[in-house]
C-alpha positions as CSV (number, residue, x, y, z in Angstrom):
1,M,84.0,50.7,-11.5
2,L,83.4,48.6,-8.4
3,I,79.9,47.2,-8.2
4,T,80.0,45.8,-4.7
5,C,77.1,43.3,-4.9
6,I,75.2,41.2,-7.4
7,C,73.2,37.0,-7.7
8,A,72.4,34.7,-10.5
9,V,73.4,31.5,-12.1
10,S,76.0,29.6,-10.2
11,F,78.4,26.9,-11.5
12,S,79.2,23.6,-9.8
13,L,82.3,23.0,-7.8
14,D,83.4,20.2,-10.2
15,A,82.7,22.2,-13.3
16,Q,84.8,25.1,-12.4
17,T,88.1,25.4,-14.3
18,P,90.9,28.1,-14.2
19,E,90.5,30.8,-16.8
20,A,92.5,30.3,-20.0
21,G,95.6,32.4,-20.2
22,K,95.4,33.5,-16.6
23,P,98.9,34.0,-15.1
24,T,100.1,31.7,-12.4
25,P,99.7,33.4,-9.0
26,K,102.9,34.5,-7.3
27,P,104.1,32.3,-4.4
28,G,102.0,33.0,-1.3
29,E,99.5,35.1,-3.2
30,Q,96.0,34.4,-1.9
31,K,92.7,34.9,-3.8
32,E,89.2,35.1,-2.4
33,F,86.3,32.7,-3.0
34,I,82.8,32.1,-1.9
35,A,81.1,28.8,-1.5
36,L,77.3,28.5,-1.5
37,Q,76.3,25.5,0.6
38,R,72.9,23.7,0.7
39,L,71.9,20.7,2.9
40,V,70.5,17.6,1.2
41,P,66.7,17.5,1.5
42,R,66.7,14.7,4.1
43,L,68.3,17.1,6.6
44,Y,65.8,19.9,6.3
45,Q,64.3,18.9,9.6
46,G,66.6,18.9,12.6
47,S,64.7,15.9,14.0
48,D,65.9,13.8,11.1
49,W,69.6,14.2,11.9
50,T,71.3,11.0,13.1
51,D,74.1,10.8,15.6
52,E,76.5,10.2,12.7
53,D,75.2,13.3,10.9
54,K,75.7,15.4,14.0
55,A,79.3,14.0,14.4
56,V,80.0,15.1,10.8
57,S,78.6,18.5,11.6
58,D,80.9,18.8,14.6
59,R,83.9,18.0,12.4
60,H,82.7,20.6,9.9
61,F,82.5,23.2,12.7
62,A,85.9,22.4,14.1
63,Q,87.5,22.6,10.7
64,F,86.0,26.0,9.9
65,Q,86.9,27.2,13.4
66,E,90.6,26.4,12.7
67,A,90.4,28.0,9.3
68,A,89.0,31.2,10.9
69,K,91.7,31.2,13.5
70,S,94.4,31.0,10.7
71,G,92.7,33.7,8.7
72,Q,91.9,31.5,5.7
73,L,88.1,31.6,6.5
74,I,86.9,35.1,6.3
75,L,83.3,34.5,7.2
76,S,80.8,31.7,7.3
77,G,77.1,31.7,8.2
78,R,73.7,30.7,6.9
79,T,70.2,32.1,6.2
80,E,67.6,31.5,8.9
81,E,65.0,30.1,6.6
82,P,63.3,26.7,6.3
83,N,63.9,23.8,4.0
84,E,65.0,24.6,0.5
85,K,65.2,28.3,1.3
86,L,68.1,27.7,3.7
87,F,71.6,28.1,2.4
88,G,75.0,28.9,3.8
89,I,78.0,30.8,2.6
90,A,81.7,30.5,3.3
91,I,84.0,33.3,2.2
92,F,87.6,32.2,2.3
93,R,91.1,32.6,0.8
94,A,93.1,30.1,-1.3
95,S,96.2,30.2,-3.5
96,D,94.2,29.3,-6.6
97,E,91.0,27.7,-7.9
98,A,92.3,24.1,-7.4
99,A,93.2,24.9,-3.8
100,A,89.8,26.5,-3.3
101,R,88.0,23.4,-4.7
102,A,90.1,21.2,-2.4
103,F,89.2,23.3,0.6
104,V,85.5,23.0,-0.1
105,K,85.7,19.2,-0.9
106,A,87.5,18.6,2.4
107,D,84.6,20.0,4.3
108,P,83.2,17.0,6.2
109,L,79.6,18.0,5.4
110,V,80.5,18.0,1.7
111,S,82.7,14.9,1.6
112,G,80.1,13.1,3.7
113,G,77.3,13.9,1.3
114,L,75.3,15.9,3.7
115,M,75.7,19.2,1.9
116,N,76.2,20.3,-1.7
117,A,78.5,23.3,-2.5
118,E,79.0,25.7,-5.4
119,L,82.2,27.7,-5.8
120,H,82.7,31.2,-7.2
121,P,85.7,33.5,-7.4
122,F,85.0,36.4,-5.2
123,S,86.2,39.9,-4.4
124,L,85.9,41.1,-0.8
125,A,85.2,44.9,-0.9
126,L,84.4,45.7,2.7
127,E,84.8,44.0,6.1
128,N,84.2,45.0,9.7
129,A,85.0,42.2,12.1
130,T,84.4,44.2,15.2
131,P,81.6,42.7,17.4
132,Q,78.8,45.2,18.1
133,P,77.1,45.6,21.5
134,G,73.4,45.1,21.8
135,S,71.0,42.5,20.3
136,Q,70.8,43.6,16.7
137,K,69.8,40.9,14.3
138,Q,71.9,39.9,11.2
139,F,70.7,39.9,7.6
140,M,72.0,39.4,4.1
141,Y,70.9,40.9,0.9
142,V,71.9,39.6,-2.5
143,L,72.0,41.9,-5.5
144,K,72.1,41.2,-9.2
145,P,72.6,43.8,-12.0
146,A,70.0,44.9,-14.5
147,P,70.7,43.1,-17.8
148,R,71.9,46.3,-19.5
149,L,74.7,46.5,-17.0
150,Y,76.2,43.2,-18.0
151,D,78.5,45.1,-20.3
152,D,80.5,47.8,-18.3
153,K,81.0,49.7,-21.6
154,K,77.3,50.5,-21.5
155,L,77.5,52.3,-18.1
156,T,76.4,55.9,-18.4
157,K,77.8,58.8,-16.3
158,E,74.6,58.7,-14.3
159,D,75.0,54.9,-13.7
160,K,78.5,55.4,-12.5
161,A,77.4,58.2,-10.2
162,V,74.8,55.9,-8.7
163,L,77.3,53.1,-8.2
164,D,79.7,55.5,-6.5
165,R,76.9,56.4,-4.1
166,H,76.1,52.7,-3.6
167,F,79.7,51.9,-2.6
168,S,80.1,55.1,-0.4
169,R,76.9,54.2,1.5
170,L,78.1,50.7,2.2
171,Q,81.6,52.0,3.1
172,E,80.1,54.4,5.7
173,A,77.9,51.5,7.1
174,A,81.0,49.3,7.4
175,K,82.8,52.0,9.3
176,S,79.9,52.3,11.7
177,G,79.8,48.5,12.2
178,Q,76.4,48.0,10.5
179,V,77.8,46.3,7.5
180,I,79.8,43.2,8.4
181,V,80.9,42.1,4.9
182,A,80.2,43.2,1.3
183,G,81.6,41.8,-1.9
184,R,80.9,40.3,-5.3
185,T,81.8,37.4,-7.4
186,K,84.3,37.8,-10.2
187,E,82.2,36.5,-13.0
188,P,80.8,37.9,-16.3
189,G,77.3,39.0,-17.2
190,K,74.4,37.4,-15.5
191,Q,76.6,35.0,-13.5
192,T,77.8,37.9,-11.3
193,F,76.3,38.2,-7.9
194,G,77.2,39.8,-4.6
195,V,76.3,39.9,-0.9
196,V,75.9,42.5,1.8
197,I,75.8,41.0,5.3
198,F,74.7,43.6,7.9
199,R,73.0,44.3,11.2
200,A,69.6,45.8,11.8
201,S,67.2,46.1,14.7
202,D,64.4,44.1,13.1
203,D,63.0,42.9,9.7
204,A,61.5,46.3,8.9
205,A,64.8,48.1,9.5
206,A,66.6,45.6,7.4
207,Q,64.2,46.0,4.5
208,K,64.5,49.8,4.7
209,F,68.3,49.6,4.7
210,M,68.3,47.3,1.6
211,E,65.7,49.4,-0.2
212,G,67.7,52.5,0.6
213,D,70.7,51.3,-1.5
214,P,71.1,53.9,-4.3
215,A,71.6,51.1,-6.8
216,V,68.3,49.5,-5.8
217,I,66.5,52.8,-5.9
218,A,67.8,53.6,-9.4
219,K,66.9,50.0,-10.5
220,L,70.4,49.3,-11.5
221,M,70.3,46.2,-9.3
222,T,67.6,44.0,-7.8
223,A,67.8,42.9,-4.2
224,E,66.6,39.9,-2.2
225,L,66.7,40.0,1.6
226,H,67.4,37.0,3.9
227,P,67.5,36.7,7.7
228,F,71.1,35.6,8.4
229,A,73.3,34.3,11.2
230,V,77.1,34.7,11.1
231,H,78.6,31.6,12.6
232,M,82.3,32.4,12.3
233,Q,84.4,35.3,11.2
234,R,88.2,35.9,11.3
235,K,89.6,38.5,13.5
236,A,89.9,42.0,11.9
237,P,93.0,41.9,9.6
């Protein structure tokens, strides 16, 4: 059963290790990952950025731009919130977890100590990279499952029906261009989380869209809304 979205405890980039017994990927096989990125506190205020900090940020942008052109970077962006509430995400592809860690550590903002990053294995469920006309805003909501859903074996028929409606609704919204990206981390229990990045006319419409998610209505998942800005996205595959 595909639960598209779900957020909780993250693990550090350095602490992540490949799963024991996991088969070696076939040559050329790519996996998906998501990095959660947070600026160090001294950079919360734009006025505190030095010329050196700005130069590092320019290199970060150029590197991500190249990764998006090659298709390695699927999407990157950040919440539009102040101080410690601000965080960014980068959804990307790599051959394995070691390569994913290397990609994140090579980010000039990370290697330069301006930003911390956490890495999670990820599964991209839906993507619509087609630009939309108009001036709609972008938002992201993060979902996490009710504790009783940590074990898939405890899903009832009613739960599965709700999750089917959850996915079908997002699928239709992706087809219309409202949903930009949706997916979830590939982690067990309370570590699992996911994201839905979407467009809405305003905050109220975004709140309504999130609260209309069948999984939220049925209280199978909790949801948290963030104003968001997509900075880069690969061309539609």
